[in-house]
C-alpha positions as a Markdown table, in Angstrom:
| # | Residue | x | y | z |
|---|---|---|---|---|
| 1 | Gly | -2.4 | -195.8 | 183.7 |
| 2 | Leu | -3.1 | -197.7 | 186.4 |
| 3 | Phe | -6.3 | -195.5 | 187.2 |
| 4 | Leu | -7.2 | -195.3 | 184.3 |
| 5 | Ala | -7.2 | -199.5 | 183.7 |
| 6 | Met | -9.3 | -199.2 | 186.3 |
| 7 | His | -12.3 | -198.0 | 184.6 |
| 8 | Tyr | -11.2 | -199.0 | 180.6 |
| 9 | Thr | -12.7 | -201.9 | 178.9 |
| 10 | Ala | -10.9 | -204.0 | 177.1 |
| 11 | Asp | -13.6 | -204.5 | 174.4 |
| 12 | Ile | -15.1 | -203.4 | 171.4 |
| 13 | Ser | -18.2 | -203.0 | 171.8 |
| 14 | Ser | -17.9 | -200.6 | 175.0 |
| 15 | Ala | -14.3 | -199.1 | 174.7 |
| 16 | Phe | -15.1 | -195.5 | 172.8 |
| 17 | Ser | -17.8 | -195.7 | 175.9 |
| 18 | Ser | -15.2 | -196.4 | 178.9 |
| 19 | Val | -13.1 | -193.8 | 177.6 |
| 20 | Ala | -15.7 | -191.6 | 177.5 |
| 21 | His | -17.0 | -192.5 | 180.7 |
| 22 | Ile | -13.8 | -191.9 | 182.3 |
| 23 | Cys | -13.5 | -188.2 | 181.1 |
| 24 | Arg | -17.2 | -187.1 | 182.0 |
| 25 | Asp | -18.1 | -189.2 | 184.8 |
| 26 | Val | -14.9 | -190.2 | 187.0 |
| 27 | Gln | -13.6 | -187.4 | 189.4 |
| 28 | His | -11.0 | -186.0 | 187.5 |
| 29 | Gly | -10.8 | -188.8 | 185.1 |
| 30 | Trp | -10.8 | -186.1 | 182.0 |
| 31 | Phe | -7.3 | -184.9 | 183.8 |
| 32 | Ile | -5.5 | -188.0 | 184.1 |
| 33 | Arg | -6.5 | -189.1 | 180.6 |
| 34 | Asn | -5.2 | -185.5 | 179.5 |
| 35 | Leu | -2.0 | -186.5 | 181.8 |
| 36 | His | -1.8 | -189.5 | 180.2 |
| 37 | Ala | -2.1 | -189.0 | 176.1 |
| 38 | Asn | -0.2 | -186.0 | 176.3 |
| 39 | Gly | 2.1 | -186.9 | 178.7 |
| 40 | Ala | 3.0 | -189.5 | 176.5 |
| 41 | Ser | 3.5 | -187.4 | 173.2 |
| 42 | Met | 6.0 | -185.6 | 175.9 |
| 43 | Phe | 8.2 | -188.2 | 177.1 |
| 44 | Phe | 8.6 | -188.3 | 173.1 |
| 45 | Ile | 10.4 | -185.4 | 172.6 |
| 46 | Cys | 12.2 | -186.1 | 175.8 |
| 47 | Ile | 13.3 | -189.1 | 173.9 |
| 48 | Tyr | 13.8 | -187.3 | 170.8 |
| 49 | Leu | 16.0 | -184.8 | 171.9 |
| 50 | His | 18.2 | -187.7 | 174.1 |
| 51 | Ile | 18.4 | -189.3 | 170.6 |
| 52 | Gly | 19.9 | -185.3 | 169.3 |
| 53 | Arg | 22.7 | -184.9 | 172.3 |
| 54 | Gly | 23.5 | -188.9 | 171.5 |
| 55 | Leu | 24.5 | -188.5 | 168.1 |
| 56 | Tyr | 26.2 | -184.4 | 168.9 |
| 57 | Tyr | 28.3 | -185.9 | 171.3 |
| 58 | Ser | 28.9 | -189.5 | 169.4 |
| 59 | Ser | 27.7 | -191.3 | 171.6 |
| 60 | Tyr | 27.3 | -194.5 | 169.2 |
| 61 | Met | 31.1 | -195.5 | 169.7 |
| 62 | Tyr | 29.7 | -197.1 | 172.5 |
| 63 | Lys | 28.1 | -199.9 | 170.8 |
| 64 | Glu | 26.4 | -201.7 | 173.1 |
| 65 | Thr | 24.8 | -198.7 | 175.7 |
| 66 | Trp | 24.0 | -197.2 | 171.7 |
| 67 | Asn | 21.7 | -200.6 | 170.6 |
| 68 | Ile | 20.1 | -201.3 | 174.1 |
| 69 | Gly | 18.8 | -196.9 | 173.5 |
| 70 | Val | 17.5 | -198.5 | 170.0 |
| 71 | Val | 15.4 | -201.4 | 171.7 |
| 72 | Leu | 14.0 | -198.9 | 173.8 |
| 73 | Leu | 12.9 | -196.3 | 171.4 |
| 74 | Leu | 11.1 | -199.4 | 169.1 |
| 75 | Leu | 9.6 | -200.8 | 172.6 |
| 76 | Val | 8.4 | -197.5 | 173.7 |
| 77 | Met | 7.4 | -196.9 | 170.0 |
| 78 | Ala | 5.2 | -200.2 | 170.4 |
| 79 | Thr | 3.9 | -199.7 | 173.7 |
| 80 | Ala | 2.4 | -195.8 | 172.5 |
| 81 | Phe | 0.7 | -197.5 | 169.4 |
| 82 | Val | -0.9 | -200.1 | 171.2 |
| 83 | Gly | -1.9 | -197.2 | 173.4 |
| 84 | Tyr | -2.9 | -195.8 | 171.4 |
| 85 | Val | -5.7 | -198.5 | 169.5 |
| 86 | Leu | -7.3 | -198.7 | 173.3 |
| 87 | Pro | -9.9 | -195.1 | 173.0 |
| 88 | Trp | -11.2 | -197.0 | 170.0 |
| 89 | Gly | -12.1 | -194.3 | 167.8 |
| 90 | Gln | -11.6 | -193.9 | 163.9 |
| 91 | Met | -8.2 | -193.1 | 164.7 |
| 92 | Ser | -7.2 | -196.7 | 166.4 |
| 93 | Phe | -9.2 | -198.5 | 164.4 |
| 94 | Trp | -7.6 | -197.1 | 161.2 |
| 95 | Gly | -4.2 | -196.9 | 162.7 |
| 96 | Ala | -4.0 | -200.7 | 164.0 |
| 97 | Thr | -4.6 | -201.6 | 160.4 |
| 98 | Val | -2.6 | -199.7 | 158.7 |
| 99 | Ile | 0.4 | -200.1 | 161.1 |
| 100 | Thr | -0.2 | -203.8 | 161.4 |
| 101 | Asn | -1.0 | -204.3 | 157.9 |
| 102 | Leu | 2.8 | -202.9 | 157.1 |
| 103 | Leu | 4.3 | -206.7 | 159.0 |
| 104 | Ser | 2.4 | -208.1 | 155.6 |
| 105 | Ala | 5.5 | -207.2 | 153.2 |
| 106 | Val | 6.9 | -209.4 | 155.7 |
| 107 | Pro | 8.5 | -212.4 | 153.0 |
| 108 | Tyr | 7.0 | -215.7 | 153.4 |
| 109 | Ile | 5.5 | -215.3 | 157.5 |
| 110 | Gly | 4.0 | -211.6 | 156.6 |
| 111 | Thr | 0.5 | -212.8 | 156.3 |
| 112 | Thr | 0.5 | -215.2 | 159.3 |
| 113 | Leu | 2.3 | -212.5 | 161.2 |
| 114 | Val | -0.1 | -209.9 | 161.1 |
| 115 | Glu | -3.6 | -212.5 | 161.7 |
| 116 | Trp | -1.2 | -213.7 | 164.9 |
| 117 | Ile | -1.4 | -209.6 | 165.9 |
| 118 | Trp | -4.7 | -209.2 | 165.0 |
| 119 | Gly | -5.8 | -212.6 | 166.5 |
| 120 | Gly | -8.4 | -213.1 | 163.3 |
| 121 | Phe | -8.5 | -212.0 | 159.7 |
| 122 | Ser | -9.5 | -208.8 | 160.9 |
| 123 | Val | -8.6 | -206.1 | 163.6 |
| 124 | Asp | -11.6 | -206.9 | 166.1 |
| 125 | Asn | -12.6 | -207.7 | 169.9 |
| 126 | Ala | -8.8 | -210.4 | 169.9 |
| 127 | Thr | -6.8 | -207.5 | 168.4 |
| 128 | Leu | -8.0 | -204.9 | 171.4 |
| 129 | Thr | -7.4 | -207.4 | 174.6 |
| 130 | Arg | -4.1 | -208.2 | 173.6 |
| 131 | Phe | -3.3 | -204.4 | 172.6 |
| 132 | Phe | -4.8 | -203.9 | 176.3 |
| 133 | Ser | -2.2 | -206.3 | 177.5 |
| 134 | Phe | 1.2 | -205.6 | 175.9 |
| 135 | His | -0.1 | -202.0 | 176.6 |
| 136 | Phe | 0.3 | -202.9 | 180.4 |
| 137 | Ile | 3.2 | -205.3 | 180.0 |
| 138 | Leu | 5.7 | -203.5 | 177.8 |
| 139 | Pro | 6.3 | -200.6 | 180.7 |
| 140 | Phe | 7.8 | -203.2 | 182.8 |
| 141 | Val | 10.2 | -204.8 | 180.1 |
| 142 | Ile | 10.7 | -200.8 | 179.2 |
| 143 | Met | 12.0 | -200.6 | 182.6 |
| 144 | Gly | 14.1 | -203.7 | 182.9 |
| 145 | Ala | 16.3 | -202.7 | 180.0 |
| 146 | Ser | 16.2 | -198.5 | 181.0 |
| 147 | Met | 18.3 | -200.7 | 184.3 |
| 148 | Leu | 20.1 | -202.4 | 181.3 |
| 149 | His | 21.1 | -198.8 | 179.5 |
| 150 | Leu | 22.5 | -197.7 | 182.7 |
| 151 | Leu | 24.2 | -200.4 | 184.0 |
| 152 | Phe | 26.5 | -200.2 | 180.3 |
| 153 | Leu | 26.5 | -196.3 | 180.2 |
| 154 | His | 28.3 | -196.7 | 184.3 |
| 155 | Glu | 30.7 | -199.4 | 182.6 |
| 156 | Thr | 32.0 | -196.8 | 180.0 |
| 157 | Gly | 31.4 | -193.4 | 181.3 |
| 158 | Ser | 29.0 | -190.8 | 179.6 |
| 159 | Asn | 30.3 | -189.9 | 176.5 |
| 160 | Asn | 31.3 | -185.1 | 175.5 |
| 161 | Pro | 31.9 | -183.2 | 172.6 |
| 162 | Thr | 35.0 | -183.2 | 172.6 |
| 163 | Gly | 35.5 | -187.0 | 172.2 |
| 164 | Leu | 38.6 | -187.0 | 175.0 |
| 165 | Asn | 38.7 | -188.4 | 178.0 |
| 166 | Ser | 37.1 | -186.2 | 180.3 |
| 167 | Asn | 38.1 | -188.1 | 184.0 |
| 168 | Thr | 40.1 | -185.1 | 185.8 |
| 169 | Asp | 37.5 | -182.5 | 185.0 |
| 170 | Lys | 34.5 | -185.1 | 186.6 |
| 171 | Ile | 32.5 | -183.8 | 189.6 |
| 172 | Pro | 30.0 | -185.3 | 191.9 |
| 173 | Phe | 26.5 | -185.7 | 190.3 |
| 174 | His | 25.3 | -184.8 | 193.8 |
| 175 | Pro | 24.5 | -181.4 | 194.1 |
| 176 | Tyr | 25.3 | -180.2 | 190.5 |
| 177 | Tyr | 23.9 | -182.1 | 188.9 |
| 178 | Ser | 20.8 | -183.3 | 190.4 |
| 179 | Tyr | 19.8 | -179.7 | 191.0 |
| 180 | Lys | 19.9 | -179.8 | 187.5 |
| 181 | Asp | 18.2 | -182.5 | 186.5 |
| 182 | Leu | 15.5 | -180.9 | 189.4 |
| 183 | Leu | 14.9 | -178.0 | 187.6 |
| 184 | Gly | 14.5 | -179.4 | 184.1 |
| 185 | Ile | 12.1 | -181.9 | 185.6 |
| 186 | Ile | 9.1 | -179.2 | 187.2 |
| 187 | Leu | 10.1 | -177.5 | 184.2 |
| 188 | Leu | 8.1 | -180.4 | 182.2 |
| 189 | Ile | 5.6 | -181.2 | 184.4 |
| 190 | Leu | 4.3 | -177.8 | 184.8 |
| 191 | Leu | 4.4 | -177.9 | 181.1 |
| 192 | Leu | 2.6 | -181.2 | 181.1 |
| 193 | Leu | 0.2 | -179.6 | 183.8 |
| 194 | Met | -0.7 | -176.3 | 181.2 |
| 195 | Leu | -0.9 | -178.7 | 178.2 |
| 196 | Ala | -3.4 | -180.7 | 180.0 |
| 197 | Leu | -4.9 | -178.1 | 181.6 |
| 198 | Phe | -5.1 | -175.5 | 178.7 |
| 199 | Ser | -5.1 | -177.5 | 175.2 |
| 200 | Pro | -5.9 | -181.3 | 176.0 |
| 201 | Asn | -6.5 | -182.1 | 172.1 |
| 202 | Leu | -3.5 | -179.9 | 170.4 |
| 203 | Leu | -1.0 | -183.1 | 170.5 |
| 204 | Gly | -3.9 | -185.6 | 169.9 |
| 205 | Asp | -6.8 | -186.1 | 167.3 |
| 206 | Pro | -11.1 | -185.2 | 167.4 |
| 207 | Glu | -12.9 | -188.2 | 167.8 |
């Protein structure tokens, strides 16, 4: 993301061409952009698997940890949405218009809220610049919320499918789980590399 930000221009007249410049002229820019875009999609796959596991293990019983997880999901979705707008193609523009207009359904303050997010009376340059700022700031908020999520998790310990106390069966995290996690990370990175190199537009939209 930082490497892309070095060449990206948050202006409606040059945002799309700056992304094209990254993909065509910047050395390995196409690869970094593909990793960034497809990495976001793969991150969501991991998140939904994590939520599925949480539902299966009845992790929602630990309300604080679960609620912080829900907040984390909303923050990640917001980050992905504002990032989706940044290339400023047709899908970006109309995606921003449709999704932000949903907020107009909020009683009494809906229209004011939408205009505040837009920075005017339509999706325009002010919208793009503030979305770029949000896309940069929100990951730091996510990092803080993730630390809080882990803190609450370690207060209670992870859950298991039986719902019973499993303290007597606990084993050290390293090496039993750290190596399993490492294997999972390597497999996901390999999958992401294959996606970015051989079929970069599989999860995206043609612009």
